[in-house]
PARONU-745519 format. One record per residue (C-alpha): residue number from 1; chain; x negated, y, z. Coordinates in Angstrom, 2 decimals, decimal comma. Layout:
BEGIN
NUM; A; X; Y; Z $
...
//
This chain:
BEGIN
1; A; -87,00; 119,99; 81,64 $
2; A; -89,33; 118,78; 84,36 $
3; A; -91,54; 116,01; 82,92 $
4; A; -92,72; 114,81; 86,27 $
5; A; -92,32; 111,06; 86,72 $
6; A; -90,48; 109,78; 89,75 $
7; A; -90,52; 106,39; 91,43 $
8; A; -86,94; 105,22; 92,06 $
9; A; -85,94; 105,26; 95,70 $
10; A; -84,76; 101,64; 95,54 $
11; A; -88,26; 100,55; 94,48 $
12; A; -89,82; 102,61; 97,25 $
13; A; -87,59; 100,72; 99,68 $
14; A; -89,08; 97,51; 98,29 $
15; A; -92,38; 98,34; 100,05 $
16; A; -91,06; 98,08; 103,66 $
17; A; -88,78; 95,22; 102,58 $
18; A; -91,70; 93,22; 101,18 $
19; A; -93,82; 94,05; 104,23 $
20; A; -91,00; 92,77; 106,44 $
21; A; -90,64; 89,61; 104,34 $
22; A; -94,40; 89,08; 104,41 $
23; A; -94,53; 89,62; 108,17 $
24; A; -91,62; 87,20; 108,63 $
25; A; -93,26; 84,56; 106,41 $
26; A; -96,58; 84,94; 108,20 $
27; A; -94,92; 84,70; 111,61 $
28; A; -92,82; 81,69; 110,67 $
29; A; -95,78; 80,07; 108,93 $
30; A; -98,03; 80,62; 111,94 $
31; A; -95,42; 79,28; 114,37 $
32; A; -94,73; 76,29; 112,11 $
33; A; -98,42; 75,58; 111,70 $
34; A; -99,02; 75,84; 115,43 $
35; A; -96,06; 73,58; 116,23 $
36; A; -97,01; 71,01; 113,61 $
37; A; -100,64; 70,92; 114,72 $
38; A; -99,50; 70,64; 118,34 $
39; A; -97,07; 67,88; 117,38 $
40; A; -99,77; 66,11; 115,39 $
41; A; -102,15; 66,42; 118,33 $
42; A; -99,56; 65,07; 120,73 $
43; A; -98,80; 62,21; 118,36 $
44; A; -102,48; 61,34; 118,01 $
45; A; -102,93; 61,54; 121,77 $
46; A; -99,85; 59,36; 122,29 $
47; A; -101,17; 56,78; 119,84 $
48; A; -104,55; 56,69; 121,59 $
49; A; -102,88; 56,44; 125,00 $
50; A; -100,65; 53,61; 123,76 $
51; A; -103,70; 51,72; 122,47 $
52; A; -105,49; 52,35; 125,76 $
53; A; -102,49; 51,05; 127,70 $
54; A; -102,51; 47,91; 125,60 $
55; A; -106,23; 47,52; 126,24 $
56; A; -105,69; 48,11; 129,94 $
57; A; -102,96; 45,48; 130,10 $
58; A; -105,08; 43,01; 128,18 $
59; A; -108,06; 43,71; 130,43 $
60; A; -105,92; 43,35; 133,52 $
61; A; -104,59; 40,04; 132,32 $
62; A; -108,08; 38,71; 131,47 $
63; A; -109,48; 39,83; 134,82 $
64; A; -106,59; 38,28; 136,69 $
65; A; -107,17; 35,01; 134,87 $
66; A; -110,86; 35,02; 135,84 $
67; A; -109,96; 35,91; 139,42 $
68; A; -107,52; 33,00; 139,59 $
69; A; -110,18; 30,77; 138,12 $
70; A; -112,65; 31,80; 140,84 $
71; A; -109,94; 31,36; 143,49 $
72; A; -109,37; 27,78; 142,29 $
73; A; -113,04; 26,97; 142,86 $
74; A; -113,23; 28,88; 146,11 $
75; A; -110,19; 27,17; 147,55 $
76; A; -110,93; 23,63; 146,29 $
77; A; -112,21; 21,55; 149,18 $
78; A; -113,00; 18,76; 146,73 $
79; A; -115,23; 21,05; 144,77 $
80; A; -116,88; 22,41; 147,93 $
81; A; -117,43; 18,90; 149,34 $
82; A; -118,97; 17,75; 146,05 $
83; A; -121,37; 20,74; 146,05 $
84; A; -122,49; 19,88; 149,57 $
85; A; -122,80; 16,08; 148,95 $
86; A; -125,99; 14,59; 150,32 $
87; A; -127,20; 11,13; 149,26 $
88; A; -129,19; 9,18; 146,81 $
89; A; -129,56; 10,28; 143,23 $
90; A; -127,06; 7,82; 141,85 $
91; A; -124,41; 8,81; 144,34 $
92; A; -125,00; 12,45; 143,54 $
93; A; -124,80; 11,66; 139,86 $
94; A; -121,45; 9,98; 140,29 $
95; A; -120,22; 12,93; 142,30 $
96; A; -121,24; 15,24; 139,49 $
97; A; -119,55; 13,07; 136,84 $
98; A; -116,38; 12,34; 138,74 $
99; A; -115,73; 15,49; 140,72 $
100; A; -117,73; 18,55; 139,71 $
101; A; -117,67; 18,31; 135,93 $
102; A; -113,90; 17,65; 135,60 $
103; A; -113,17; 20,60; 137,90 $
104; A; -115,39; 22,88; 135,83 $
105; A; -114,13; 21,69; 132,47 $
106; A; -110,45; 22,09; 133,27 $
107; A; -110,29; 25,92; 133,48 $
108; A; -112,46; 26,30; 130,39 $
109; A; -109,86; 24,44; 128,37 $
110; A; -107,04; 26,59; 129,71 $
111; A; -108,75; 29,95; 129,31 $
112; A; -108,18; 31,46; 125,90 $
113; A; -111,60; 33,05; 125,32 $
114; A; -115,11; 31,69; 125,33 $
115; A; -116,80; 32,05; 128,72 $
116; A; -119,75; 30,70; 130,66 $
117; A; -119,03; 29,16; 134,01 $
118; A; -122,16; 29,02; 136,19 $
119; A; -122,55; 27,65; 139,73 $
120; A; -125,78; 28,40; 141,59 $
121; A; -125,86; 25,63; 144,27 $
122; A; -127,89; 25,83; 147,43 $
123; A; -127,83; 21,98; 147,66 $
124; A; -131,16; 20,92; 146,25 $
125; A; -130,13; 17,24; 145,99 $
126; A; -127,37; 17,86; 143,51 $
127; A; -127,79; 17,09; 139,84 $
128; A; -128,07; 20,21; 137,67 $
129; A; -126,34; 20,84; 134,35 $
130; A; -128,01; 23,16; 131,84 $
131; A; -125,90; 24,24; 128,96 $
132; A; -126,60; 26,56; 126,03 $
133; A; -129,28; 29,20; 126,22 $
134; A; -127,81; 31,98; 128,37 $
135; A; -129,98; 34,53; 126,58 $
136; A; -127,91; 34,12; 123,45 $
137; A; -124,47; 35,34; 122,47 $
138; A; -121,48; 33,39; 123,80 $
139; A; -119,93; 31,44; 120,95 $
140; A; -118,21; 28,60; 122,82 $
141; A; -117,18; 28,02; 126,39 $
142; A; -119,79; 26,21; 128,47 $
143; A; -120,50; 25,41; 132,13 $
144; A; -123,69; 25,23; 134,16 $
145; A; -124,83; 23,97; 137,56 $
146; A; -128,13; 25,57; 138,40 $
147; A; -130,32; 25,79; 141,45 $
148; A; -129,81; 28,77; 143,73 $
149; A; -133,55; 29,41; 143,50 $
150; A; -133,09; 30,85; 139,97 $
151; A; -131,30; 33,93; 141,29 $
152; A; -132,78; 34,15; 144,74 $
153; A; -135,58; 36,38; 143,54 $
154; A; -133,53; 38,34; 140,97 $
155; A; -133,23; 42,10; 141,65 $
156; A; -129,51; 42,09; 141,11 $
157; A; -129,06; 39,37; 143,74 $
158; A; -131,19; 41,21; 146,29 $
159; A; -129,20; 44,37; 145,61 $
160; A; -126,01; 42,41; 146,03 $
161; A; -127,15; 41,07; 149,40 $
162; A; -128,12; 44,55; 150,56 $
163; A; -124,76; 46,00; 149,57 $
164; A; -122,86; 43,16; 151,23 $
165; A; -120,45; 43,10; 148,31 $
166; A; -118,68; 40,03; 147,07 $
167; A; -116,40; 39,32; 144,15 $
168; A; -117,89; 42,00; 141,98 $
169; A; -118,38; 42,53; 138,25 $
170; A; -121,98; 43,08; 137,27 $
171; A; -124,13; 43,06; 134,21 $
172; A; -127,00; 40,82; 135,18 $
173; A; -129,95; 39,46; 133,29 $
174; A; -129,10; 39,60; 129,56 $
175; A; -125,47; 40,69; 129,98 $
176; A; -126,09; 44,30; 129,03 $
177; A; -127,95; 43,51; 125,84 $
178; A; -125,30; 40,98; 124,80 $
179; A; -122,33; 43,19; 125,78 $
180; A; -121,32; 40,66; 128,41 $
181; A; -120,17; 41,10; 131,99 $
182; A; -120,24; 38,63; 134,85 $
183; A; -117,96; 38,11; 137,80 $
184; A; -120,04; 37,13; 140,89 $
185; A; -118,43; 35,40; 143,88 $
186; A; -119,99; 33,75; 146,89 $
187; A; -118,94; 30,16; 147,70 $
188; A; -118,82; 29,23; 151,39 $
189; A; -118,51; 25,95; 153,26 $
190; A; -115,03; 24,83; 154,09 $
191; A; -116,28; 23,84; 157,52 $
192; A; -116,79; 27,41; 158,83 $
193; A; -116,04; 29,57; 155,80 $
194; A; -119,22; 31,54; 156,47 $
195; A; -122,13; 29,34; 155,37 $
196; A; -122,98; 30,04; 151,69 $
197; A; -123,09; 26,91; 149,58 $
198; A; -123,73; 28,74; 146,34 $
199; A; -122,59; 31,52; 143,99 $
200; A; -120,06; 31,36; 141,20 $
201; A; -120,75; 33,38; 138,06 $
202; A; -118,18; 33,71; 135,28 $
203; A; -119,59; 35,50; 132,23 $
204; A; -117,39; 36,76; 129,40 $
205; A; -117,79; 39,01; 126,47 $
206; A; -116,55; 42,56; 126,93 $
207; A; -114,93; 42,42; 123,49 $
208; A; -112,76; 39,57; 124,69 $
209; A; -111,86; 41,43; 127,86 $
210; A; -110,84; 44,61; 126,10 $
211; A; -109,06; 42,89; 123,22 $
212; A; -108,69; 43,90; 119,56 $
213; A; -109,96; 47,38; 118,70 $
214; A; -108,17; 47,74; 115,39 $
215; A; -105,76; 50,21; 116,96 $
216; A; -108,63; 52,52; 117,84 $
217; A; -109,68; 54,73; 114,90 $
218; A; -113,38; 54,45; 115,73 $
219; A; -114,18; 55,31; 112,11 $
220; A; -112,85; 58,84; 112,84 $
221; A; -115,18; 59,41; 115,77 $
222; A; -112,93; 58,05; 118,55 $
223; A; -114,98; 56,30; 121,26 $
224; A; -113,89; 53,83; 123,97 $
225; A; -115,79; 53,18; 127,20 $
226; A; -115,38; 50,85; 130,17 $
227; A; -116,48; 52,53; 133,38 $
228; A; -116,82; 51,59; 137,02 $
229; A; -114,44; 53,97; 138,72 $
230; A; -116,55; 54,69; 141,75 $
231; A; -119,87; 55,40; 140,01 $
232; A; -118,87; 56,21; 136,38 $
233; A; -121,29; 53,45; 135,38 $
234; A; -120,73; 52,63; 131,72 $
235; A; -120,39; 48,90; 131,05 $
236; A; -119,30; 49,04; 127,50 $
237; A; -118,89; 51,56; 124,71 $
238; A; -117,69; 51,38; 121,12 $
239; A; -117,53; 54,17; 118,55 $
240; A; -119,88; 57,04; 117,89 $
241; A; -122,39; 58,29; 120,42 $
242; A; -120,77; 60,68; 122,83 $
243; A; -122,65; 63,66; 124,35 $
244; A; -123,23; 63,83; 128,07 $
245; A; -120,55; 66,50; 128,51 $
246; A; -117,80; 65,39; 126,12 $
247; A; -115,25; 67,96; 127,28 $
248; A; -117,62; 70,82; 126,59 $
249; A; -118,37; 69,27; 123,21 $
250; A; -114,70; 69,51; 122,25 $
251; A; -113,61; 65,96; 123,04 $
252; A; -110,24; 65,10; 124,49 $
253; A; -110,96; 62,78; 127,44 $
254; A; -108,26; 60,21; 128,26 $
255; A; -108,55; 57,75; 131,15 $
256; A; -106,57; 54,70; 132,17 $
257; A; -107,35; 53,07; 135,49 $
258; A; -106,97; 49,30; 135,59 $
259; A; -104,77; 48,58; 138,66 $
260; A; -106,30; 46,33; 141,29 $
261; A; -109,77; 46,57; 139,78 $
262; A; -112,75; 48,83; 139,92 $
263; A; -112,57; 49,61; 136,21 $
264; A; -111,43; 52,63; 134,25 $
265; A; -110,90; 52,69; 130,51 $
266; A; -111,94; 56,02; 129,00 $
267; A; -111,03; 57,21; 125,51 $
268; A; -112,95; 60,09; 123,91 $
269; A; -111,11; 61,75; 121,02 $
270; A; -112,91; 64,44; 118,96 $
271; A; -111,05; 67,59; 118,07 $
272; A; -111,69; 66,91; 114,39 $
273; A; -109,56; 63,77; 114,60 $
274; A; -106,71; 65,59; 116,31 $
275; A; -106,73; 68,31; 113,66 $
276; A; -107,69; 66,18; 110,67 $
277; A; -104,38; 66,97; 108,96 $
278; A; -104,54; 70,68; 109,82 $
279; A; -105,97; 71,68; 106,44 $
280; A; -103,29; 69,77; 104,58 $
281; A; -100,59; 71,22; 106,83 $
282; A; -102,03; 74,71; 106,38 $
283; A; -101,98; 74,32; 102,60 $
284; A; -98,41; 73,01; 102,61 $
285; A; -97,17; 75,78; 104,91 $
286; A; -99,00; 78,42; 102,84 $
287; A; -97,38; 77,08; 99,66 $
288; A; -93,91; 77,12; 101,27 $
289; A; -94,44; 80,67; 102,59 $
290; A; -95,72; 81,83; 99,20 $
291; A; -92,70; 80,37; 97,42 $
292; A; -90,42; 81,94; 100,04 $
293; A; -92,11; 85,33; 99,56 $
294; A; -91,76; 85,11; 95,77 $
295; A; -88,09; 84,13; 96,04 $
296; A; -87,36; 86,96; 98,48 $
297; A; -89,27; 89,36; 96,21 $
298; A; -87,15; 88,29; 93,24 $
299; A; -83,96; 88,74; 95,28 $
300; A; -85,18; 92,17; 96,46 $
301; A; -85,96; 93,25; 92,90 $
302; A; -82,53; 92,08; 91,75 $
303; A; -80,79; 94,04; 94,52 $
304; A; -83,00; 97,08; 93,85 $
305; A; -82,20; 96,89; 90,15 $
306; A; -78,45; 96,70; 90,77 $
307; A; -78,58; 99,57; 93,27 $
308; A; -80,98; 101,47; 91,03 $
309; A; -78,41; 101,54; 88,22 $
310; A; -76,07; 103,54; 90,41 $
311; A; -78,88; 105,79; 91,56 $
312; A; -79,93; 106,42; 87,96 $
313; A; -76,36; 107,36; 87,06 $
314; A; -76,32; 109,85; 89,92 $
315; A; -79,68; 111,32; 88,80 $
316; A; -78,45; 111,55; 85,19 $
317; A; -75,34; 113,44; 86,26 $
318; A; -77,39; 115,77; 88,46 $
319; A; -79,69; 116,56; 85,53 $
320; A; -76,71; 117,38; 83,34 $
321; A; -75,49; 119,49; 86,24 $
322; A; -78,86; 121,27; 86,21 $
323; A; -78,36; 121,96; 82,49 $
324; A; -75,02; 123,74; 83,21 $
325; A; -72,92; 120,81; 82,06 $
326; A; -70,15; 120,65; 84,64 $
327; A; -67,59; 118,66; 82,66 $
328; A; -68,90; 115,19; 83,50 $
329; A; -67,38; 113,31; 86,40 $
330; A; -68,96; 110,45; 88,34 $
331; A; -67,01; 107,24; 88,92 $
332; A; -67,94; 104,14; 90,94 $
333; A; -65,88; 101,13; 91,87 $
334; A; -65,70; 99,68; 95,36 $
335; A; -65,69; 101,34; 98,75 $
336; A; -69,36; 101,86; 99,59 $
337; A; -71,48; 105,00; 100,05 $
338; A; -71,88; 105,48; 96,30 $
339; A; -68,12; 106,05; 96,00 $
340; A; -68,35; 108,76; 98,68 $
341; A; -71,29; 110,36; 96,84 $
342; A; -69,30; 110,33; 93,59 $
343; A; -66,29; 111,97; 95,24 $
344; A; -68,48; 114,64; 96,85 $
345; A; -70,24; 115,29; 93,51 $
346; A; -66,96; 115,63; 91,59 $
347; A; -65,57; 118,02; 94,21 $
348; A; -68,76; 120,11; 94,15 $
349; A; -68,77; 120,27; 90,32 $
350; A; -65,14; 121,42; 90,26 $
351; A; -65,79; 124,08; 92,90 $
352; A; -68,89; 125,38; 91,09 $
353; A; -66,96; 125,42; 87,80 $
354; A; -64,24; 127,51; 89,36 $
355; A; -66,77; 129,79; 91,07 $
356; A; -68,76; 130,39; 87,86 $
357; A; -65,55; 131,15; 85,99 $
358; A; -64,54; 133,71; 88,59 $
359; A; -67,98; 135,32; 88,84 $
360; A; -68,45; 135,45; 85,06 $
361; A; -65,12; 137,14; 84,41 $
362; A; -65,76; 139,61; 87,22 $
363; A; -69,24; 140,34; 85,81 $
364; A; -67,86; 140,97; 82,31 $
365; A; -65,19; 143,24; 83,69 $
366; A; -67,67; 145,17; 85,84 $
367; A; -70,09; 145,54; 82,94 $
368; A; -67,35; 146,80; 80,65 $
369; A; -66,23; 149,32; 83,25 $
370; A; -69,80; 150,61; 83,65 $
371; A; -70,22; 150,99; 79,90 $
372; A; -66,97; 152,88; 79,57 $
373; A; -67,97; 155,14; 82,42 $
374; A; -71,34; 155,92; 80,82 $
375; A; -69,68; 156,51; 77,45 $
376; A; -67,24; 158,86; 79,07 $
377; A; -70,14; 160,75; 80,64 $
378; A; -72,08; 161,31; 77,38 $
379; A; -69,31; 162,97; 75,40 $
380; A; -68,49; 165,74; 77,90 $
381; A; -72,21; 166,44; 78,30 $
382; A; -72,68; 167,04; 74,57 $
383; A; -69,45; 169,03; 74,35 $
384; A; -70,60; 171,27; 77,17 $
385; A; -73,90; 172,05; 75,41 $
386; A; -72,23; 172,74; 72,06 $
387; A; -69,49; 174,94; 73,48 $
388; A; -72,14; 176,87; 75,35 $
389; A; -73,93; 177,53; 72,02 $
390; A; -70,67; 178,56; 70,27 $
391; A; -69,94; 180,94; 73,13 $
392; A; -73,35; 182,54; 72,73 $
393; A; -72,85; 182,99; 68,95 $
394; A; -69,39; 184,43; 69,47 $
395; A; -70,81; 186,99; 71,86 $
396; A; -73,32; 187,96; 69,15 $
397; A; -70,53; 188,36; 66,56 $
398; A; -71,76; 185,55; 64,33 $
399; A; -68,33; 184,56; 63,04 $
400; A; -69,57; 182,51; 60,07 $
401; A; -71,92; 180,56; 62,26 $
402; A; -69,18; 180,01; 64,85 $
403; A; -66,90; 178,69; 62,11 $
404; A; -69,64; 176,36; 60,81 $
405; A; -70,43; 175,08; 64,27 $
406; A; -66,76; 174,44; 65,07 $
407; A; -66,38; 172,51; 61,80 $
408; A; -69,56; 170,56; 62,54 $
409; A; -68,38; 169,86; 66,09 $
410; A; -65,06; 168,55; 64,79 $
411; A; -66,89; 166,25; 62,37 $
412; A; -69,20; 165,06; 65,13 $
413; A; -66,36; 164,12; 67,46 $
414; A; -64,38; 162,49; 64,69 $
415; A; -67,35; 160,21; 64,06 $
416; A; -68,01; 159,78; 67,78 $
417; A; -64,48; 158,69; 68,65 $
418; A; -64,40; 156,15; 65,76 $
419; A; -60,90; 155,05; 66,69 $
420; A; -62,08; 154,10; 70,18 $
421; A; -64,70; 151,57; 69,01 $
422; A; -67,96; 151,34; 70,94 $
423; A; -69,89; 149,72; 68,08 $
424; A; -70,35; 151,58; 64,81 $
425; A; -72,46; 150,93; 61,69 $
426; A; -75,98; 152,31; 61,96 $
427; A; -75,26; 154,60; 58,95 $
428; A; -72,42; 156,19; 60,95 $
429; A; -74,77; 156,73; 63,90 $
430; A; -77,21; 158,58; 61,65 $
431; A; -74,30; 160,55; 60,15 $
432; A; -73,51; 161,70; 63,69 $
433; A; -77,14; 162,80; 64,05 $
434; A; -76,81; 164,74; 60,71 $
435; A; -73,65; 166,43; 61,98 $
436; A; -75,50; 167,44; 65,13 $
437; A; -78,46; 168,76; 63,11 $
438; A; -76,08; 170,77; 60,89 $
439; A; -74,80; 172,45; 64,02 $
440; A; -78,37; 173,17; 65,12 $
441; A; -79,29; 174,57; 61,67 $
442; A; -76,54; 177,13; 62,03 $
443; A; -78,00; 178,09; 65,38 $
444; A; -81,73; 178,01; 64,52 $
445; A; -81,73; 178,54; 60,74 $
446; A; -85,04; 177,28; 59,28 $
447; A; -86,98; 177,12; 62,56 $
448; A; -87,27; 173,30; 62,57 $
449; A; -87,97; 170,58; 60,04 $
450; A; -86,48; 167,08; 59,99 $
451; A; -88,03; 164,04; 58,26 $
452; A; -86,06; 160,80; 57,95 $
453; A; -87,26; 157,31; 56,97 $
454; A; -84,38; 154,86; 57,43 $
455; A; -84,51; 151,26; 56,19 $
456; A; -81,39; 150,94; 54,00 $
457; A; -80,92; 147,35; 55,22 $
458; A; -79,87; 148,77; 58,59 $
459; A; -76,92; 150,79; 57,30 $
460; A; -74,38; 148,02; 57,94 $
461; A; -75,86; 146,83; 61,23 $
462; A; -73,51; 147,63; 64,07 $
463; A; -75,04; 149,44; 67,01 $
464; A; -73,75; 151,22; 70,10 $
465; A; -72,72; 154,76; 69,23 $
466; A; -74,48; 157,84; 70,60 $
467; A; -77,87; 156,20; 71,16 $
468; A; -79,98; 158,45; 68,85 $
469; A; -78,25; 161,85; 69,11 $
470; A; -79,04; 162,41; 72,84 $
471; A; -82,81; 162,24; 72,11 $
472; A; -82,50; 164,70; 69,19 $
473; A; -80,52; 167,00; 71,45 $
474; A; -83,23; 166,84; 74,17 $
475; A; -85,81; 167,99; 71,59 $
476; A; -83,94; 171,25; 71,10 $
477; A; -83,23; 171,61; 74,80 $
478; A; -86,54; 170,65; 76,43 $
479; A; -89,34; 170,04; 73,91 $
480; A; -89,23; 173,12; 71,68 $
481; A; -91,74; 175,88; 72,21 $
482; A; -93,18; 178,33; 69,72 $
483; A; -91,66; 179,37; 66,39 $
484; A; -91,28; 176,01; 64,72 $
485; A; -90,88; 172,32; 65,60 $
486; A; -90,95; 169,19; 63,44 $
487; A; -88,75; 166,16; 64,03 $
488; A; -89,27; 162,67; 62,55 $
489; A; -86,54; 160,00; 62,57 $
490; A; -87,36; 156,45; 61,41 $
491; A; -85,68; 153,04; 61,72 $
492; A; -86,90; 149,58; 60,71 $
493; A; -86,81; 145,92; 61,69 $
494; A; -89,92; 144,83; 63,59 $
495; A; -90,51; 141,54; 65,45 $
496; A; -86,90; 140,49; 65,06 $
497; A; -85,46; 143,70; 66,54 $
498; A; -84,26; 147,12; 65,33 $
499; A; -86,76; 149,77; 66,26 $
500; A; -85,68; 153,44; 66,04 $
501; A; -88,31; 156,16; 66,60 $
502; A; -87,61; 159,81; 67,43 $
503; A; -90,83; 161,87; 67,23 $
504; A; -91,27; 165,60; 67,85 $
505; A; -94,15; 168,07; 67,89 $
506; A; -92,88; 169,78; 71,01 $
507; A; -94,44; 170,59; 74,32 $
508; A; -94,64; 166,97; 75,48 $
509; A; -94,49; 165,74; 79,08 $
510; A; -96,94; 165,61; 81,93 $
511; A; -98,31; 162,23; 83,02 $
512; A; -95,72; 160,13; 84,84 $
513; A; -92,75; 162,26; 83,93 $
514; A; -91,45; 159,82; 81,30 $
515; A; -91,46; 156,94; 83,82 $
516; A; -89,64; 159,09; 86,36 $
517; A; -86,99; 160,07; 83,81 $
518; A; -86,16; 156,38; 83,21 $
519; A; -86,56; 155,11; 86,79 $
520; A; -85,35; 157,98; 88,97 $
521; A; -81,83; 159,21; 89,72 $
522; A; -80,03; 160,99; 86,88 $
523; A; -80,79; 164,72; 86,74 $
524; A; -80,01; 167,40; 84,19 $
525; A; -83,19; 166,84; 82,15 $
526; A; -83,00; 163,04; 82,19 $
527; A; -79,29; 162,48; 82,18 $
528; A; -78,92; 161,56; 78,49 $
529; A; -82,14; 159,51; 78,36 $
530; A; -81,29; 157,31; 81,34 $
531; A; -77,66; 157,06; 80,22 $
532; A; -78,67; 155,57; 76,85 $
533; A; -81,24; 153,23; 78,44 $
534; A; -78,69; 151,88; 80,94 $
535; A; -76,04; 151,39; 78,26 $
536; A; -78,43; 149,39; 76,07 $
537; A; -79,65; 147,23; 78,95 $
538; A; -76,12; 146,58; 80,20 $
539; A; -75,04; 145,46; 76,74 $
540; A; -78,12; 143,60; 75,44 $
541; A; -80,28; 142,84; 78,47 $
542; A; -83,58; 144,07; 79,89 $
543; A; -85,55; 143,04; 76,78 $
544; A; -84,10; 146,06; 74,99 $
545; A; -83,88; 149,75; 75,83 $
546; A; -85,96; 152,91; 75,73 $
547; A; -89,74; 153,44; 75,73 $
548; A; -91,24; 156,93; 75,89 $
549; A; -94,75; 157,96; 75,00 $
550; A; -95,81; 161,60; 75,41 $
551; A; -98,91; 163,79; 75,54 $
552; A; -98,59; 167,09; 77,30 $
553; A; -99,00; 169,77; 74,60 $
554; A; -99,04; 167,11; 71,85 $
555; A; -95,43; 165,99; 71,41 $
556; A; -93,26; 163,03; 72,40 $
557; A; -92,32; 159,70; 70,82 $
558; A; -89,14; 157,86; 71,86 $
559; A; -88,72; 154,24; 70,75 $
560; A; -85,23; 152,73; 70,88 $
561; A; -85,23; 148,91; 70,69 $
562; A; -82,00; 147,04; 69,76 $
563; A; -81,25; 143,43; 68,79 $
564; A; -81,25; 142,84; 65,02 $
565; A; -78,01; 140,82; 64,83 $
566; A; -76,29; 140,78; 61,45 $
567; A; -72,85; 140,73; 63,01 $
568; A; -72,85; 141,78; 66,67 $
569; A; -69,68; 141,15; 68,60 $
570; A; -67,33; 144,07; 68,89 $
571; A; -65,13; 144,83; 71,86 $
572; A; -62,34; 142,46; 70,83 $
573; A; -64,80; 139,62; 70,23 $
574; A; -66,48; 140,31; 73,56 $
575; A; -63,16; 140,02; 75,39 $
576; A; -62,48; 136,74; 73,57 $
577; A; -65,87; 135,38; 74,70 $
578; A; -65,11; 136,35; 78,28 $
579; A; -61,90; 134,34; 78,10 $
580; A; -63,50; 131,42; 76,19 $
581; A; -66,43; 130,62; 78,53 $
582; A; -64,34; 129,99; 81,69 $
583; A; -61,99; 127,87; 79,59 $
584; A; -65,03; 125,85; 78,40 $
585; A; -66,05; 125,25; 82,02 $
586; A; -62,66; 123,78; 82,77 $
//
């Protein structure tokens, strides 16, 4: 039995199955991760854009309110006339109390946030109003009337004159340090609408303009900036410091232009914020894919185990088939490929059973015919030799010897025929040899000596007849030279087999002749030797037969090897076995 271990085919198929499952899980996991991260990024971007839109709308509303406030001053003839009023101090004071201050206080009460309303008047006779320190943070709304001379020498004013711009938003004086921004508008005389009578400055905090920043996750690195669209000048910025090239630094840059203004709101979103949930998503997707892989592995093992049972049954039946057991039949339920395999196996086993039965019977019959033919050949050969000797004695007038030889020949053939049985007791075989030697003693008198050493335990062992006599006969025919020859016959059990030795002191054989006698075609000298060897091998197999050892000029030893069975089958038993084995196959 082959002890080699095999891996079941169903488990081998698990390897590509698991690779396919793993590839599927990895692909699905990667696609899911990519889609979720993309969705999360889009959601974060949408949230930032929504917050920016709200900021833009709030900024637009605040700017519009300040613009309307400036329009109310610019279009108020009462306000313009009061700013240009010339007269004594008391009259100017009354003008300030009755006309200018009420007009400046009214919009401050209506505007929702704290602002500073400043008028720089070119009229030097007007009374001035100085409010809170403009170098400090705006806490409450306040208004101012200041002389135009305070800004006339300021760099921002000179730059404004050179640019020819009006109604612009600038960060002047301390605005930048206080995160304020001022709206500057020139006031002109209502007489010609060209002569400047002063400048209006409305200062507000940028925080108030842009609104509440709670919707902006500045704690996660998101930054918000207010830019001038034309020059990208930054007025205001909240959040972490942003590098000069934010896009190259991995920031998502979002911009919202404020309609009807020169401002643009810019949001800078770091990639880390967009992918802040990526690690958690990756872990969740990996866990789901791992669970999916384990579940699919368990299902695959279950299917492989169920299919493996059928495969193991097939292998078991094939091994019994290998051990010449053809009675078993394979059965499977259902209508799959295993049923087809079972049907093919059963048909093959039946055909091989029938074939072996036919071949075995034919082999037994052929073997029996060959044995009978060889047996038929040995008897006429011996008879021919004996009759030739009797004829020679008769020609010499040896009547007594002829009578003795005829009697011995009759005894020999009576023992040889043995009622037609091929197997005879070993004692009977040796009795045949004695009968033959008696015939030869009549012919050669005392010219040869015979020594026998037969194990008495072998007397009842059945052996094939005429397996010793042909070798004794060949001694007289081919080995004898000189005046005398000695013959030794012995039989014993050695190594589980019967070993018969026939030894003579004859002429012996030249090197290679013994092998040629057993291997070559049957000739006169080797006929009996090869005949006996073939009969033994046909009956008992190649492990038994004849071995010859000879030295030229020193004699020959013939060893006959037979199985030592206590009760070998006879012809009738052999025929029964031939009939029994095919029946067993069926």
